[in-house]
C-alpha positions as CSV (number, residue, x, y, z in Angstrom):
1,M,-1.0,7.9,-4.7
2,A,-1.7,5.8,-1.6
3,R,1.0,5.6,1.1
4,R,0.7,1.9,1.5
5,C,3.3,-0.9,1.3
6,E,2.5,-3.2,-1.6
7,L,4.1,-6.2,0.2
8,T,2.9,-6.0,3.8
9,G,-0.1,-3.6,3.6
10,K,1.5,-1.3,6.2
11,G,-0.2,2.2,5.8
12,V,-0.6,5.6,7.5
13,L,-1.4,5.7,11.2
14,A,-2.8,8.7,13.1
15,G,-2.0,10.1,16.5
16,N,-1.2,13.1,18.5
17,N,1.7,15.5,19.0
18,V,1.8,16.1,22.7
19,S,3.6,19.2,23.9
20,H,5.3,19.7,27.3
21,A,2.2,21.6,28.4
22,N,0.1,18.6,27.3
23,N,-1.5,20.3,24.3
24,K,-2.5,17.8,21.7
25,S,-2.6,18.3,17.9
26,R,-3.3,15.6,15.4
27,R,-0.5,14.2,13.2
28,R,0.1,11.4,10.8
29,F,2.7,8.6,11.1
30,L,3.9,7.8,7.5
31,P,5.4,4.4,6.7
32,N,9.1,4.3,5.5
33,L,8.3,3.6,1.8
34,C,11.0,2.9,-0.8
35,A,10.7,2.5,-4.5
36,V,12.5,-0.8,-5.2
37,H,13.1,-3.3,-8.0
38,L,13.0,-6.9,-6.8
39,M,14.1,-9.9,-8.8
40,S,11.9,-12.9,-9.2
41,D,13.9,-16.2,-9.7
42,A,10.9,-18.1,-11.0
43,M,9.9,-15.5,-13.6
44,G,13.4,-14.4,-14.5
45,Q,12.8,-10.7,-14.4
46,S,12.6,-7.8,-11.9
47,Y,9.4,-6.1,-10.7
48,S,9.0,-2.6,-9.1
49,F,7.2,-2.1,-5.8
50,K,6.6,0.6,-3.3
51,A,7.7,-1.3,-0.2
52,S,8.5,-0.4,3.4
53,A,12.0,-0.9,4.8
54,K,10.7,-3.6,7.1
55,A,9.2,-5.4,4.2
56,L,12.6,-5.4,2.4
57,K,14.1,-7.0,5.5
58,S,11.4,-9.6,5.5
59,V,11.9,-10.4,1.8
60,E,15.6,-11.0,2.5
61,H,14.9,-13.0,5.6
62,R,12.5,-15.4,3.8
63,G,14.9,-16.0,1.0
64,G,13.8,-13.7,-1.8
65,L,10.7,-12.3,-3.5
66,D,9.3,-15.7,-4.6
67,S,9.3,-17.4,-1.2
68,F,8.1,-14.1,0.5
69,L,5.0,-13.9,-1.8
70,L,4.2,-17.6,-1.5
71,Q,4.2,-17.4,2.3
72,S,2.3,-14.1,2.5
73,R,-1.5,-13.8,2.9
74,D,-3.4,-12.4,0.0
75,E,-5.1,-9.7,2.2
76,D,-1.8,-8.1,2.9
77,L,-0.6,-7.9,-0.7
78,S,-1.5,-5.4,-3.4
79,L,-3.3,-6.4,-6.5
80,K,-0.1,-6.4,-8.5
81,A,1.7,-8.6,-5.9
82,Q,-1.3,-11.0,-5.8
83,R,-1.1,-11.4,-9.6
84,L,2.6,-12.0,-9.4
85,K,2.1,-14.6,-6.6
86,R,-0.3,-16.5,-8.8
87,Q,2.1,-16.5,-11.7
88,I,5.0,-17.7,-9.6
89,A,2.8,-20.5,-8.1
90,K,1.7,-21.6,-11.6
91,R,5.3,-21.5,-12.9
92,Q,6.6,-23.5,-10.0
93,E,3.8,-26.0,-10.4
94,T,4.5,-26.6,-14.1
95,A,8.3,-26.9,-13.3
96,S,7.7,-29.5,-10.6
97,A,5.4,-31.5,-12.9
98,A,7.8,-31.6,-15.8
């Protein structure tokens, strides 16, 4: 299971633990991932994602899951989020045409 945020693409970083004696050993910086269910207003149902805490703040700041996905770049989103983004755009397009 990949340790990657499905909404922002944030992943694992690598670095060093540095002791007081300046000894260096490799370590991993893991993202703060949370398993969450987010509600889509356009689709009328909730979807589950593995998202970082920062991504959840960004979703709230942008006004919900739908607007967050529509404003996000496809390169940052997971495959599941990209599919949902296309469905939301299609649903909003048909709603505005009718």
